[in-house]
C-alpha positions in Angstrom: 128.6 64.6 150.4 130.2 67.6 151.7 129.8 69.5 148.5 126.2 68.8 148.3 123.3 71.0 150.1 120.3 69.5 152.0 116.9 70.6 151.0 116.7 72.6 154.1 119.9 74.6 153.4 118.8 75.1 149.7 115.4 76.6 151.3 117.7 78.6 153.4 120.0 79.8 151.2 116.9 80.8 148.8 115.2 82.5 151.5 118.4 84.6 152.5 118.7 85.7 148.8 115.2 86.8 148.6 115.6 88.9 151.7 118.9 90.4 150.4 117.1 91.7 147.7 114.2 93.1 149.8 111.6 90.7 148.8 112.0 91.0 145.1 112.9 87.6 143.6 115.7 88.0 140.9 115.1 86.1 137.5 118.0 84.8 135.5 118.0 86.4 132.0 120.1 83.7 130.8 117.6 80.8 131.9 115.4 80.2 129.0 111.8 79.1 129.6 111.1 75.6 128.8 107.7 75.2 129.6 104.5 77.2 128.6 100.9 77.8 130.1 98.2 77.3 127.9 97.4 81.2 128.1 100.8 81.7 127.0 100.6 79.2 124.0 97.3 81.0 123.2 99.1 84.2 122.4 102.0 82.8 120.8 99.6 80.9 118.4 96.5 83.4 118.2 94.1 80.6 119.3 91.8 79.7 121.9 92.4 77.6 125.0 90.0 75.1 123.9 92.1 74.8 120.6 95.6 74.4 122.6 93.6 71.6 124.7 92.4 69.7 121.4 96.1 70.2 120.1 97.4 68.0 123.2 95.0 65.6 123.0 95.5 65.1 119.2 99.1 65.2 119.9 100.0 68.2 117.7 101.4 69.8 121.3 103.4 67.8 123.7 101.9 68.7 127.4 102.6 67.8 130.7 100.2 68.4 133.7 101.9 70.2 136.7 99.7 70.4 140.1 96.8 70.2 137.5 97.6 72.9 135.0 98.7 71.8 131.7 102.2 73.0 130.6 103.5 72.8 126.8 107.2 72.1 126.0 108.5 75.1 124.0 110.4 72.4 122.0 106.9 71.4 120.9 105.7 74.8 120.2 108.9 75.3 117.9 108.2 72.3 116.0 104.5 73.0 115.6 105.9 76.8 113.9 108.4 75.1 112.1 111.4 76.4 114.0 114.2 74.7 115.3 115.0 74.6 119.0 
């Protein structure tokens, strides 16, 4: 276990990184987004949020709730649009 960080150590490292960057969080461009919010999918598909909710309910899009908010998997949106992931 010498190579693993405890949760407290991981948070401390993240806080140090945050302060080193003067309060600006650095996003990693190589990290591709895998979950979209309903509003993001609305913009991608040019439909209303009610339509996205109906599509989730009908099984046309795979959605999961994260802290009470719907998130739609990128693979699901790509599949709906006929793109390969």
